[in-house]
N, CA and C atoms as an extended XYZ file, in Angstrom:
597
Properties=species:S:1:pos:R:3:atomname:S:1:resname:S:1:resid:I:1 pbc="F F F"
N       102.102      -52.463      101.599 N   UNK     1
C       100.992      -51.158      100.645 CA  UNK     1
C       101.809      -51.097       99.940 C   UNK     1
N       103.297      -50.708       99.706 N   UNK     2
C       103.920      -50.362       98.259 CA  UNK     2
C       104.006      -51.700       97.197 C   UNK     2
N       104.135      -52.738       97.941 N   UNK     3
C       104.054      -53.784       96.599 CA  UNK     3
C       102.397      -54.090       96.136 C   UNK     3
N       101.556      -53.522       97.140 N   UNK     4
C       100.102      -53.779       96.161 CA  UNK     4
C        99.970      -52.937       95.571 C   UNK     4
N       100.642      -51.424       95.660 N   UNK     5
C       100.548      -50.516       94.394 CA  UNK     5
C       101.056      -50.919       93.375 C   UNK     5
N       102.313      -51.391       93.539 N   UNK     6
C       103.288      -51.832       92.405 CA  UNK     6
C       102.431      -52.914       91.391 C   UNK     6
N       101.974      -53.865       92.299 N   UNK     7
C       101.314      -54.861       91.519 CA  UNK     7
C       100.055      -54.402       90.836 C   UNK     7
N        99.436      -53.309       91.279 N   UNK     8
C        98.052      -53.073       90.565 CA  UNK     8
C        98.421      -52.288       89.334 C   UNK     8
N        99.453      -51.565       89.305 N   UNK     9
C       100.140      -50.910       88.236 CA  UNK     9
C       100.497      -51.817       87.092 C   UNK     9
N       101.329      -52.737       87.770 N   UNK    10
C       102.008      -53.895       86.879 CA  UNK    10
C       100.701      -54.878       86.033 C   UNK    10
N        99.551      -55.300       86.850 N   UNK    11
C        98.528      -55.765       86.333 CA  UNK    11
C        98.107      -54.570       85.430 C   UNK    11
N        97.486      -53.710       85.686 N   UNK    12
C        96.976      -52.746       84.619 CA  UNK    12
C        97.713      -52.375       83.530 C   UNK    12
N        99.095      -52.541       83.405 N   UNK    13
C        99.827      -52.305       82.165 CA  UNK    13
C        99.872      -53.480       81.546 C   UNK    13
N       100.138      -54.824       82.151 N   UNK    14
C        99.950      -56.146       81.558 CA  UNK    14
C        98.472      -56.208       80.617 C   UNK    14
N        97.556      -56.198       81.747 N   UNK    15
C        95.924      -56.360       81.172 CA  UNK    15
C        95.961      -55.176       79.863 C   UNK    15
N        96.415      -53.879       80.025 N   UNK    16
C        95.886      -53.198       78.776 CA  UNK    16
C        96.838      -53.780       77.508 C   UNK    16
N        98.094      -54.189       77.462 N   UNK    17
C        99.033      -54.933       76.376 CA  UNK    17
C        98.457      -55.838       75.862 C   UNK    17
N        97.389      -56.619       76.777 N   UNK    18
C        97.053      -58.096       76.054 CA  UNK    18
C        95.650      -57.985       75.146 C   UNK    18
N        95.538      -56.472       74.879 N   UNK    19
C        94.390      -56.026       73.749 CA  UNK    19
C        95.436      -56.165       72.733 C   UNK    19
N        96.573      -55.917       72.541 N   UNK    20
C        96.829      -55.974       71.182 CA  UNK    20
C        97.016      -57.374       70.691 C   UNK    20
N        97.204      -58.414       71.663 N   UNK    21
C        97.314      -59.954       71.272 CA  UNK    21
C        95.647      -60.570       71.577 C   UNK    21
N        94.992      -60.248       72.171 N   UNK    22
C        93.531      -61.204       72.072 CA  UNK    22
C        92.901      -60.526       70.842 C   UNK    22
N        92.128      -61.010       70.136 N   UNK    23
C        91.132      -60.513       69.110 CA  UNK    23
C        89.735      -60.582       69.199 C   UNK    23
N        89.802      -61.844       69.849 N   UNK    24
C        88.384      -62.452       70.247 CA  UNK    24
C        88.273      -62.900       71.430 C   UNK    24
N        86.784      -63.221       71.859 N   UNK    25
C        86.337      -63.755       73.129 CA  UNK    25
C        87.221      -65.244       73.716 C   UNK    25
N        87.031      -65.873       72.167 N   UNK    26
C        87.517      -66.818       72.609 CA  UNK    26
C        88.925      -67.267       72.689 C   UNK    26
N        89.726      -66.119       72.200 N   UNK    27
C        91.257      -66.208       72.466 CA  UNK    27
C        91.566      -66.053       74.091 C   UNK    27
N        90.760      -65.094       74.465 N   UNK    28
C        90.716      -64.743       75.849 CA  UNK    28
C        90.398      -65.966       76.949 C   UNK    28
N        88.986      -66.864       76.064 N   UNK    29
C        88.718      -68.062       76.650 CA  UNK    29
C        89.821      -69.108       76.885 C   UNK    29
N        90.495      -69.268       75.704 N   UNK    30
C        91.521      -70.450       75.410 CA  UNK    30
C        92.443      -70.133       76.547 C   UNK    30
N        93.030      -68.752       76.654 N   UNK    31
C        94.020      -68.267       77.443 CA  UNK    31
C        93.822      -68.447       78.827 C   UNK    31
N        92.609      -68.378       79.502 N   UNK    32
C        92.010      -68.641       80.741 CA  UNK    32
C        92.307      -70.225       81.021 C   UNK    32
N        91.994      -71.165       80.106 N   UNK    33
C        91.965      -72.807       80.226 CA  UNK    33
C        93.188      -73.150       80.164 C   UNK    33
N        94.394      -72.691       79.238 N   UNK    34
C        95.666      -73.195       79.316 CA  UNK    34
C        96.443      -72.641       80.669 C   UNK    34
N        96.188      -71.181       81.071 N   UNK    35
C        96.835      -71.276       82.517 CA  UNK    35
C        95.985      -72.016       83.376 C   UNK    35
N        94.507      -72.489       83.360 N   UNK    36
C        94.307      -73.134       84.630 CA  UNK    36
C        94.435      -74.444       84.323 C   UNK    36
N        94.805      -74.827       83.298 N   UNK    37
C        95.354      -76.358       83.087 CA  UNK    37
C        96.387      -76.491       83.503 C   UNK    37
N        97.386      -75.893       83.411 N   UNK    38
C        98.676      -75.912       83.556 CA  UNK    38
C        98.941      -76.139       85.019 C   UNK    38
N        98.050      -75.110       85.781 N   UNK    39
C        98.334      -75.081       87.337 CA  UNK    39
C        97.253      -76.058       88.191 C   UNK    39
N        96.062      -76.667       87.457 N   UNK    40
C        95.483      -77.797       88.133 CA  UNK    40
C        95.907      -78.658       89.228 C   UNK    40
N        96.859      -79.409       88.366 N   UNK    41
C        97.273      -80.652       89.003 CA  UNK    41
C        98.048      -79.967       90.226 C   UNK    41
N        98.643      -78.789       90.366 N   UNK    42
C        99.610      -78.881       91.573 CA  UNK    42
C        98.470      -78.058       92.613 C   UNK    42
N        96.996      -77.758       92.561 N   UNK    43
C        96.613      -77.333       93.404 CA  UNK    43
C        95.464      -78.338       93.951 C   UNK    43
N        95.673      -79.452       93.069 N   UNK    44
C        95.177      -80.568       94.016 CA  UNK    44
C        96.175      -81.316       94.679 C   UNK    44
N        97.293      -81.758       94.026 N   UNK    45
C        98.658      -82.230       94.959 CA  UNK    45
C        99.024      -81.832       95.981 C   UNK    45
N        98.872      -80.089       95.920 N   UNK    46
C        99.550      -79.725       97.479 CA  UNK    46
C        99.117      -80.155       98.605 C   UNK    46
N        98.119      -80.844       98.479 N   UNK    47
C        97.266      -81.332       99.857 CA  UNK    47
C        97.767      -82.635      100.414 C   UNK    47
N        98.668      -83.035       99.172 N   UNK    48
C        98.872      -84.913       99.426 CA  UNK    48
C       100.608      -84.912       99.450 C   UNK    48
N       101.270      -83.563       99.020 N   UNK    49
C       102.637      -83.728       99.065 CA  UNK    49
C       103.468      -82.384       99.992 C   UNK    49
N       103.719      -82.645      101.164 N   UNK    50
C       104.532      -81.642      101.832 CA  UNK    50
C       105.494      -80.746      101.250 C   UNK    50
N       105.866      -81.332      100.033 N   UNK    51
C       107.113      -80.485       99.512 CA  UNK    51
C       106.788      -79.389       98.735 C   UNK    51
N       105.048      -78.951       98.492 N   UNK    52
C       104.645      -78.535       97.560 CA  UNK    52
C       104.641      -77.178       98.474 C   UNK    52
N       105.252      -75.973       97.785 N   UNK    53
C       105.114      -74.742       98.685 CA  UNK    53
C       104.610      -73.655       98.037 C   UNK    53
N       104.771      -72.447       98.670 N   UNK    54
C       104.105      -71.104       97.867 CA  UNK    54
C       104.810      -70.947       96.913 C   UNK    54
N       106.519      -71.194       97.005 N   UNK    55
C       107.261      -71.092       95.758 CA  UNK    55
C       106.939      -72.127       94.304 C   UNK    55
N       106.379      -72.945       94.793 N   UNK    56
C       105.986      -73.985       93.685 CA  UNK    56
C       104.568      -73.167       92.890 C   UNK    56
N       103.699      -72.467       93.644 N   UNK    57
C       102.671      -72.333       93.124 CA  UNK    57
C       103.209      -70.903       92.091 C   UNK    57
N       104.135      -70.013       92.617 N   UNK    58
C       104.102      -68.939       92.165 CA  UNK    58
C       104.878      -69.675       90.756 C   UNK    58
N       105.925      -70.016       90.534 N   UNK    59
C       106.536      -70.683       89.565 CA  UNK    59
C       105.377      -71.227       88.674 C   UNK    59
N       104.525      -72.157       88.984 N   UNK    60
C       103.723      -72.757       88.312 CA  UNK    60
C       102.659      -71.554       87.501 C   UNK    60
N       102.146      -70.345       88.175 N   UNK    61
C       101.340      -69.626       87.588 CA  UNK    61
C       102.269      -68.690       86.811 C   UNK    61
N       103.463      -68.939       86.849 N   UNK    62
C       104.308      -67.604       86.178 CA  UNK    62
C       104.553      -68.548       84.724 C   UNK    62
N       105.001      -69.805       84.945 N   UNK    63
C       105.094      -70.736       83.910 CA  UNK    63
C       104.225      -70.969       83.000 C   UNK    63
N       102.864      -71.240       83.539 N   UNK    64
C       101.856      -71.328       82.815 CA  UNK    64
C       101.462      -70.508       82.201 C   UNK    64
N       101.237      -69.016       82.708 N   UNK    65
C       100.871      -67.975       81.951 CA  UNK    65
C       102.098      -67.550       80.913 C   UNK    65
N       103.392      -67.886       81.193 N   UNK    66
C       104.307      -67.422       80.191 CA  UNK    66
C       104.064      -68.443       78.750 C   UNK    66
N       103.818      -69.831       78.773 N   UNK    67
C       103.786      -70.785       78.011 CA  UNK    67
C       102.339      -70.562       77.270 C   UNK    67
N       101.425      -69.865       77.673 N   UNK    68
C       100.055      -69.382       76.969 CA  UNK    68
C       100.496      -68.275       76.411 C   UNK    68
N       101.009      -67.156       76.654 N   UNK    69
C       101.244      -65.989       76.244 CA  UNK    69
C       102.390      -66.410       74.954 C   UNK    69
N       103.212      -67.064       75.131 N   UNK    70
C       104.178      -67.734       73.960 CA  UNK    70
C       103.221      -68.167       72.631 C   UNK    70
N       102.495      -69.074       73.091 N   UNK    71
C       101.534      -69.754       72.272 CA  UNK    71
C       100.805      -68.494       71.378 C   UNK    71
N       100.304      -67.851       72.275 N   UNK    72
C        99.209      -66.530       71.733 CA  UNK    72
C       100.231      -65.927       70.500 C   UNK    72
N       101.283      -65.536       70.714 N   UNK    73
C       102.110      -64.755       70.134 CA  UNK    73
C       102.447      -65.467       68.631 C   UNK    73
N       102.713      -66.803       68.838 N   UNK    74
C       103.149      -67.653       67.938 CA  UNK    74
C       102.166      -67.851       67.047 C   UNK    74
N       100.947      -67.884       67.410 N   UNK    75
C        99.651      -67.936       66.710 CA  UNK    75
C        99.416      -66.938       65.431 C   UNK    75
N        99.824      -65.655       66.356 N   UNK    76
C        99.636      -64.314       65.535 CA  UNK    76
C       100.678      -64.238       64.969 C   UNK    76
N       102.180      -64.974       64.943 N   UNK    77
C       103.104      -64.970       63.713 CA  UNK    77
C       102.948      -65.651       62.621 C   UNK    77
N       101.781      -66.559       62.751 N   UNK    78
C       101.387      -67.515       61.762 CA  UNK    78
C       101.971      -69.017       62.148 C   UNK    78
N       102.610      -69.489       63.282 N   UNK    79
C       103.059      -70.713       63.827 CA  UNK    79
C       101.764      -71.219       64.946 C   UNK    79
N       100.903      -72.191       64.113 N   UNK    80
C        99.366      -72.573       65.005 CA  UNK    80
C        99.742      -73.964       64.980 C   UNK    80
N        99.428      -74.148       66.498 N   UNK    81
C        99.625      -75.571       67.288 CA  UNK    81
C        97.826      -75.637       67.630 C   UNK    81
N        97.570      -76.955       67.548 N   UNK    82
C        96.153      -77.055       67.862 CA  UNK    82
C        95.744      -76.643       69.087 C   UNK    82
N        95.079      -76.637       69.502 N   UNK    83
C        94.547      -76.207       71.019 CA  UNK    83
C        94.941      -77.365       71.990 C   UNK    83
N        94.632      -78.554       71.851 N   UNK    84
C        94.767      -79.990       72.555 CA  UNK    84
C        96.234      -79.801       72.629 C   UNK    84
N        97.104      -79.751       71.802 N   UNK    85
C        98.455      -79.702       71.792 CA  UNK    85
C        98.980      -78.367       72.697 C   UNK    85
N        98.705      -77.431       72.880 N   UNK    86
C        99.009      -76.198       73.304 CA  UNK    86
C        98.546      -76.894       74.997 C   UNK    86
N        97.606      -77.244       75.159 N   UNK    87
C        97.320      -77.865       76.608 CA  UNK    87
C        98.091      -78.712       77.139 C   UNK    87
N        98.763      -79.828       76.651 N   UNK    88
C        99.328      -81.095       77.019 CA  UNK    88
C       100.652      -80.021       77.071 C   UNK    88
N       101.391      -79.549       75.983 N   UNK    89
C       102.592      -78.839       76.248 CA  UNK    89
C       102.700      -77.976       77.286 C   UNK    89
N       101.773      -77.073       77.843 N   UNK    90
C       101.542      -75.995       78.510 CA  UNK    90
C       101.547      -77.075       80.019 C   UNK    90
N       101.003      -77.897       80.179 N   UNK    91
C       100.700      -78.901       81.250 CA  UNK    91
C       102.058      -79.672       81.731 C   UNK    91
N       102.867      -80.073       80.650 N   UNK    92
C       104.303      -80.420       80.670 CA  UNK    92
C       105.099      -79.565       81.142 C   UNK    92
N       105.186      -78.480       80.385 N   UNK    93
C       106.250      -77.531       80.900 CA  UNK    93
C       105.804      -76.955       82.385 C   UNK    93
N       104.653      -76.694       82.618 N   UNK    94
C       104.443      -75.905       84.109 CA  UNK    94
C       104.830      -77.175       84.829 C   UNK    94
N       104.512      -78.172       84.954 N   UNK    95
C       104.549      -79.533       85.631 CA  UNK    95
C       105.953      -79.640       86.048 C   UNK    95
N       106.873      -79.782       84.648 N   UNK    96
C       108.449      -79.759       85.150 CA  UNK    96
C       109.039      -78.376       86.239 C   UNK    96
N       108.377      -77.465       85.670 N   UNK    97
C       108.726      -76.638       86.584 CA  UNK    97
C       108.335      -76.201       87.991 C   UNK    97
N       107.307      -76.411       88.180 N   UNK    98
C       106.866      -76.324       89.520 CA  UNK    98
C       107.460      -77.472       90.564 C   UNK    98
N       107.851      -78.789       89.889 N   UNK    99
C       108.294      -79.988       90.684 CA  UNK    99
C       109.611      -79.819       90.382 C   UNK    99
N       110.482      -79.040       89.821 N   UNK   100
C       111.741      -78.190       90.201 CA  UNK   100
C       111.990      -77.724       91.273 C   UNK   100
N       110.799      -76.871       91.391 N   UNK   101
C       110.878      -75.532       92.647 CA  UNK   101
C       110.673      -76.655       93.852 C   UNK   101
N       110.083      -77.432       93.538 N   UNK   102
C       110.037      -78.145       94.880 CA  UNK   102
C       110.954      -78.768       95.519 C   UNK   102
N       112.038      -79.057       94.639 N   UNK   103
C       113.126      -80.070       94.840 CA  UNK   103
C       114.193      -78.722       95.249 C   UNK   103
N       114.629      -77.515       94.326 N   UNK   104
C       115.444      -76.688       94.419 CA  UNK   104
C       115.063      -75.588       94.695 C   UNK   104
N       113.791      -75.088       95.113 N   UNK   105
C       113.445      -74.019       95.841 CA  UNK   105
C       113.546      -74.217       97.180 C   UNK   105
N       113.014      -73.045       98.389 N   UNK   106
C       113.294      -72.959       99.726 CA  UNK   106
C       111.966      -73.814      100.125 C   UNK   106
N       112.327      -74.431      101.078 N   UNK   107
C       111.404      -75.415      102.002 CA  UNK   107
C       110.835      -74.681      102.904 C   UNK   107
N       109.615      -75.286      103.309 N   UNK   108
C       108.831      -74.574      104.628 CA  UNK   108
C       109.290      -75.157      105.466 C   UNK   108
N       109.423      -74.288      106.272 N   UNK   109
C       109.907      -74.618      107.927 CA  UNK   109
C       109.364      -75.723      108.123 C   UNK   109
N       109.891      -76.705      108.741 N   UNK   110
C       109.238      -77.887      109.362 CA  UNK   110
C       108.252      -77.719      110.312 C   UNK   110
N       108.869      -76.982      111.234 N   UNK   111
C       107.843      -76.417      112.200 CA  UNK   111
C       106.267      -76.327      111.964 C   UNK   111
N       106.726      -75.308      110.735 N   UNK   112
C       105.143      -75.295      110.105 CA  UNK   112
C       104.613      -75.981      109.471 C   UNK   112
N       105.114      -77.012      108.731 N   UNK   113
C       104.835      -78.138      108.251 CA  UNK   113
C       103.880      -79.299      109.146 C   UNK   113
N       104.840      -79.329      110.618 N   UNK   114
C       104.479      -80.131      111.569 CA  UNK   114
C       103.145      -79.626      112.104 C   UNK   114
N       102.932      -78.557      112.559 N   UNK   115
C       101.843      -77.775      112.830 CA  UNK   115
C       100.626      -77.852      112.083 C   UNK   115
N       100.716      -77.621      110.963 N   UNK   116
C        99.657      -77.771      109.590 CA  UNK   116
C        99.396      -79.297      109.685 C   UNK   116
N       100.375      -80.438      109.748 N   UNK   117
C        99.794      -81.847      110.240 CA  UNK   117
C        98.788      -81.595      110.886 C   UNK   117
N        99.332      -81.623      112.322 N   UNK   118
C        98.709      -82.105      113.515 CA  UNK   118
C        97.709      -80.942      113.452 C   UNK   118
N        97.168      -80.081      113.059 N   UNK   119
C        96.081      -79.756      112.746 CA  UNK   119
C        94.949      -80.161      111.865 C   UNK   119
N        95.631      -80.299      110.558 N   UNK   120
C        94.522      -80.796      109.505 CA  UNK   120
C        94.584      -82.500      109.539 C   UNK   120
N        95.528      -82.783      109.778 N   UNK   121
C        95.724      -84.107      109.778 CA  UNK   121
C        95.827      -84.884      108.050 C   UNK   121
N        96.316      -84.334      107.147 N   UNK   122
C        96.408      -84.764      105.613 CA  UNK   122
C        96.961      -86.207      105.607 C   UNK   122
N        96.602      -86.641      104.625 N   UNK   123
C        97.123      -88.094      104.400 CA  UNK   123
C        97.606      -88.513      102.962 C   UNK   123
N        97.851      -89.628      102.988 N   UNK   124
C        98.550      -90.092      101.726 CA  UNK   124
C       100.239      -90.467      101.929 C   UNK   124
N       100.784      -90.938      101.103 N   UNK   125
C       102.605      -91.143      101.116 CA  UNK   125
C       103.117      -90.132      100.981 C   UNK   125
N       102.855      -88.427      100.674 N   UNK   126
C       103.310      -87.734      100.369 CA  UNK   126
C       103.367      -86.940      101.864 C   UNK   126
N       102.991      -87.372      102.907 N   UNK   127
C       102.972      -87.041      104.177 CA  UNK   127
C       103.783      -87.453      105.308 C   UNK   127
N       104.499      -88.714      104.590 N   UNK   128
C       104.980      -89.669      105.666 CA  UNK   128
C       106.127      -89.211      106.437 C   UNK   128
N       106.855      -88.593      105.809 N   UNK   129
C       108.100      -87.768      106.202 CA  UNK   129
C       107.895      -86.911      107.527 C   UNK   129
N       106.801      -86.148      107.173 N   UNK   130
C       106.137      -85.321      108.248 CA  UNK   130
C       105.639      -85.849      109.136 C   UNK   130
N       104.745      -86.917      109.143 N   UNK   131
C       103.908      -87.764      110.127 CA  UNK   131
C       104.839      -88.684      110.740 C   UNK   131
N       106.213      -88.698      110.595 N   UNK   132
C       106.850      -89.483      111.426 CA  UNK   132
C       107.463      -88.517      112.350 C   UNK   132
N       107.166      -87.326      112.334 N   UNK   133
C       107.765      -86.621      113.470 CA  UNK   133
C       106.608      -86.027      114.427 C   UNK   133
N       105.402      -86.422      113.673 N   UNK   134
C       104.182      -85.772      114.447 CA  UNK   134
C       104.157      -86.404      115.719 C   UNK   134
N       103.492      -85.597      116.613 N   UNK   135
C       102.917      -86.310      118.109 CA  UNK   135
C       101.722      -87.228      118.065 C   UNK   135
N       101.294      -87.085      117.026 N   UNK   136
C        99.407      -87.677      116.830 CA  UNK   136
C        99.445      -89.203      116.175 C   UNK   136
N        99.151      -89.988      116.286 N   UNK   137
C        99.146      -90.927      115.694 CA  UNK   137
C        98.473      -90.880      114.470 C   UNK   137
N        98.702      -92.000      113.241 N   UNK   138
C        98.196      -91.778      111.919 CA  UNK   138
C        96.634      -91.951      111.685 C   UNK   138
N        95.838      -91.540      111.262 N   UNK   139
C        94.647      -91.258      111.180 CA  UNK   139
C        94.109      -92.708      110.688 C   UNK   139
N        93.170      -93.661      111.728 N   UNK   140
C        92.900      -94.836      111.075 CA  UNK   140
C        91.718      -94.680      109.785 C   UNK   140
N        90.918      -93.437      109.639 N   UNK   141
C        90.109      -93.157      108.631 CA  UNK   141
C        90.637      -92.550      107.378 C   UNK   141
N        92.337      -92.715      106.902 N   UNK   142
C        92.595      -92.271      106.132 CA  UNK   142
C        92.188      -93.129      104.688 C   UNK   142
N        91.383      -92.656      103.875 N   UNK   143
C        90.905      -93.428      102.624 CA  UNK   143
C        91.159      -92.891      101.717 C   UNK   143
N        92.057      -92.818      100.658 N   UNK   144
C        92.199      -91.997       99.709 CA  UNK   144
C        91.309      -92.185       98.518 C   UNK   144
N        90.566      -93.132       98.168 N   UNK   145
C        89.854      -93.639       97.242 CA  UNK   145
C        88.447      -92.527       97.739 C   UNK   145
N        88.194      -93.080       98.989 N   UNK   146
C        86.776      -92.014       99.444 CA  UNK   146
C        86.955      -90.768       99.177 C   UNK   146
N        87.973      -90.273       99.801 N   UNK   147
C        88.612      -88.679       99.627 CA  UNK   147
C        88.613      -88.213       98.130 C   UNK   147
N        89.087      -89.090       97.538 N   UNK   148
C        88.685      -88.529       95.602 CA  UNK   148
C        87.497      -88.252       95.572 C   UNK   148
N        86.723      -89.543       95.861 N   UNK   149
C        85.126      -89.645       95.522 CA  UNK   149
C        84.408      -88.579       96.232 C   UNK   149
N        84.579      -87.977       97.390 N   UNK   150
C        84.240      -86.543       97.916 CA  UNK   150
C        84.207      -85.575       97.123 C   UNK   150
N        85.964      -85.341       96.695 N   UNK   151
C        86.091      -84.333       95.568 CA  UNK   151
C        85.605      -84.249       94.482 C   UNK   151
N        85.372      -85.624       93.608 N   UNK   152
C        84.532      -85.793       92.505 CA  UNK   152
C        83.039      -85.266       92.826 C   UNK   152
N        82.927      -85.893       93.673 N   UNK   153
C        81.073      -85.483       94.003 CA  UNK   153
C        81.089      -83.977       94.501 C   UNK   153
N        81.945      -83.583       95.041 N   UNK   154
C        81.903      -81.751       95.267 CA  UNK   154
C        82.093      -81.086       94.449 C   UNK   154
N        82.923      -81.412       93.096 N   UNK   155
C        82.824      -80.508       91.939 CA  UNK   155
C        81.590      -80.780       90.940 C   UNK   155
N        81.182      -82.487       91.240 N   UNK   156
C        79.789      -82.455       90.262 CA  UNK   156
C        78.924      -81.686       90.848 C   UNK   156
N        78.665      -81.352       92.497 N   UNK   157
C        77.767      -80.639       92.973 CA  UNK   157
C        77.856      -79.363       92.674 C   UNK   157
N        79.223      -78.549       92.765 N   UNK   158
C        79.001      -77.059       92.341 CA  UNK   158
C        78.763      -76.777       91.152 C   UNK   158
N        79.150      -77.661       90.054 N   UNK   159
C        79.164      -77.128       88.323 CA  UNK   159
C        77.436      -77.662       88.187 C   UNK   159
N        76.781      -78.479       88.818 N   UNK   160
C        75.601      -78.752       88.578 CA  UNK   160
C        74.790      -77.805       89.465 C   UNK   160
N        75.160      -77.203       90.042 N   UNK   161
C        74.416      -76.101       91.020 CA  UNK   161
C        74.094      -74.776       90.130 C   UNK   161
N        75.838      -74.586       89.395 N   UNK   162
C        75.717      -73.494       88.823 CA  UNK   162
C        75.073      -73.667       87.399 C   UNK   162
N        75.043      -74.807       86.836 N   UNK   163
C        74.124      -75.109       85.738 CA  UNK   163
C        72.275      -75.078       85.773 C   UNK   163
N        72.375      -75.521       87.289 N   UNK   164
C        70.999      -75.411       87.226 CA  UNK   164
C        70.388      -74.153       87.239 C   UNK   164
N        70.878      -73.078       87.944 N   UNK   165
C        70.386      -71.716       87.885 CA  UNK   165
C        70.629      -71.639       86.589 C   UNK   165
N        71.529      -71.539       85.584 N   UNK   166
C        71.550      -70.647       84.108 CA  UNK   166
C        70.279      -71.326       83.673 C   UNK   166
N        69.831      -72.823       83.741 N   UNK   167
C        69.081      -73.210       82.883 CA  UNK   167
C        67.593      -72.593       83.595 C   UNK   167
N        67.426      -72.483       84.838 N   UNK   168
C        66.264      -71.719       85.246 CA  UNK   168
C        66.033      -70.603       84.786 C   UNK   168
N        67.236      -69.819       84.540 N   UNK   169
C        67.060      -68.254       84.072 CA  UNK   169
C        66.667      -68.366       82.623 C   UNK   169
N        67.119      -69.386       81.675 N   UNK   170
C        67.097      -69.266       80.355 CA  UNK   170
C        65.598      -70.351       80.276 C   UNK   170
N        64.892      -70.813       81.680 N   UNK   171
C        63.609      -71.371       80.924 CA  UNK   171
C        63.655      -72.801       80.544 C   UNK   171
N        64.701      -73.250       80.738 N   UNK   172
C        64.895      -74.850       80.393 CA  UNK   172
C        64.732      -75.914       81.767 C   UNK   172
N        63.431      -75.963       81.893 N   UNK   173
C        62.814      -76.472       82.955 CA  UNK   173
C        63.455      -78.087       82.917 C   UNK   173
N        63.606      -78.607       81.791 N   UNK   174
C        63.939      -80.204       81.922 CA  UNK   174
C        65.280      -80.137       82.245 C   UNK   174
N        66.074      -79.488       81.641 N   UNK   175
C        67.621      -79.524       82.449 CA  UNK   175
C        68.024      -78.762       83.399 C   UNK   175
N        67.132      -78.124       83.876 N   UNK   176
C        67.171      -77.519       85.359 CA  UNK   176
C        66.488      -78.663       86.418 C   UNK   176
N        65.707      -79.314       86.069 N   UNK   177
C        65.356      -80.304       86.915 CA  UNK   177
C        66.243      -81.382       86.806 C   UNK   177
N        66.899      -82.034       86.048 N   UNK   178
C        68.003      -82.884       85.822 CA  UNK   178
C        69.078      -82.517       86.386 C   UNK   178
N        69.858      -81.333       86.219 N   UNK   179
C        70.648      -81.016       86.828 CA  UNK   179
C        70.297      -80.691       88.379 C   UNK   179
N        69.219      -80.233       88.534 N   UNK   180
C        68.925      -80.263       89.935 CA  UNK   180
C        69.128      -81.464       90.638 C   UNK   180
N        68.436      -82.507       90.238 N   UNK   181
C        68.599      -83.840       90.672 CA  UNK   181
C        69.948      -84.327       90.952 C   UNK   181
N        71.043      -84.137       90.123 N   UNK   182
C        72.748      -84.644       90.349 CA  UNK   182
C        73.040      -83.567       91.228 C   UNK   182
N        72.698      -82.374       91.505 N   UNK   183
C        73.299      -81.702       92.598 CA  UNK   183
C        72.753      -82.112       93.814 C   UNK   183
N        71.510      -82.376       93.879 N   UNK   184
C        71.144      -83.241       95.072 CA  UNK   184
C        71.766      -84.636       95.660 C   UNK   184
N        71.723      -85.250       94.538 N   UNK   185
C        72.737      -86.594       94.586 CA  UNK   185
C        74.029      -86.714       94.999 C   UNK   185
N        74.606      -85.871       94.235 N   UNK   186
C        76.253      -85.639       94.697 CA  UNK   186
C        76.130      -84.752       96.018 C   UNK   186
N        75.300      -83.841       96.396 N   UNK   187
C        75.467      -83.395       97.709 CA  UNK   187
C        75.094      -84.243       98.780 C   UNK   187
N        74.525      -85.382       98.833 N   UNK   188
C        74.162      -86.312       99.466 CA  UNK   188
C        75.500      -87.229       99.727 C   UNK   188
N        76.027      -87.668       98.617 N   UNK   189
C        77.047      -88.538       98.750 CA  UNK   189
C        78.513      -87.478       99.744 C   UNK   189
N        78.312      -86.257       99.252 N   UNK   190
C        79.643      -85.326       99.600 CA  UNK   190
C        79.116      -85.299      101.128 C   UNK   190
N        77.884      -85.347      101.851 N   UNK   191
C        77.755      -85.112      103.116 CA  UNK   191
C        78.022      -86.616      103.975 C   UNK   191
N        77.647      -87.662      103.159 N   UNK   192
C        78.262      -89.215      103.716 CA  UNK   192
C        79.459      -89.369      103.857 C   UNK   192
N        80.409      -88.501      102.607 N   UNK   193
C        81.831      -89.005      102.653 CA  UNK   193
C        82.646      -87.986      103.759 C   UNK   193
N        81.988      -86.862      103.973 N   UNK   194
C        82.602      -85.899      105.011 CA  UNK   194
C        82.233      -86.918      106.409 C   UNK   194
N        81.183      -87.228      106.528 N   UNK   195
C        80.730      -87.965      107.697 CA  UNK   195
C        81.495      -88.975      108.220 C   UNK   195
N        82.173      -89.524      107.137 N   UNK   196
C        83.014      -90.942      107.226 CA  UNK   196
C        84.145      -90.587      107.518 C   UNK   196
N        85.104      -89.246      106.972 N   UNK   197
C        86.350      -89.219      106.654 CA  UNK   197
C        86.836      -88.210      108.268 C   UNK   197
N        85.350      -87.425      108.565 N   UNK   198
C        85.702      -86.641      109.689 CA  UNK   198
C        84.822      -86.938      110.868 C   UNK   198
N        84.739      -88.421      111.313 N   UNK   199
C        84.129      -89.206      112.613 CA  UNK   199
C        84.683      -88.819      113.692 C   UNK   199
């Protein structure tokens, strides 16, 4: 409870101080994109590599946010980088940071990893070390290309659904119908992928 209260106060102070750095809504949007771009790879790879821990996620979030703030301060001081350059530099620094944390930071208890593996059966070469200790056989239906297809179609399904609703609200019927069709097709593919992977 004490940690939650302290975190709330710190978040309030931090967000209030951001008022002096963010002058437009575009600045806020760019900041969110930079933070998300730096941590996105980690959130995907954590399902494919046993070494990625909660510490890696914490390091990634802090480093990604820190790099974004540094670029914001530099831009206010007259040192301007292109937005694509900021994204690439931020991704590179964040990736190096969380990979270092994966090898140098505290590791997850092997018993916890083993229990997780036997319950969820993640696949890919990143779990071979844990799979060797597991009591279950390797899943015959492991198919990384199929899983990535499901992931891509899942993302497509979610975004097309969101934009379908938006276009309906704005009265753009043609766009809404097209995006609704994309939603239906991608949703159907996701169902088929899930049936094959989870059979």
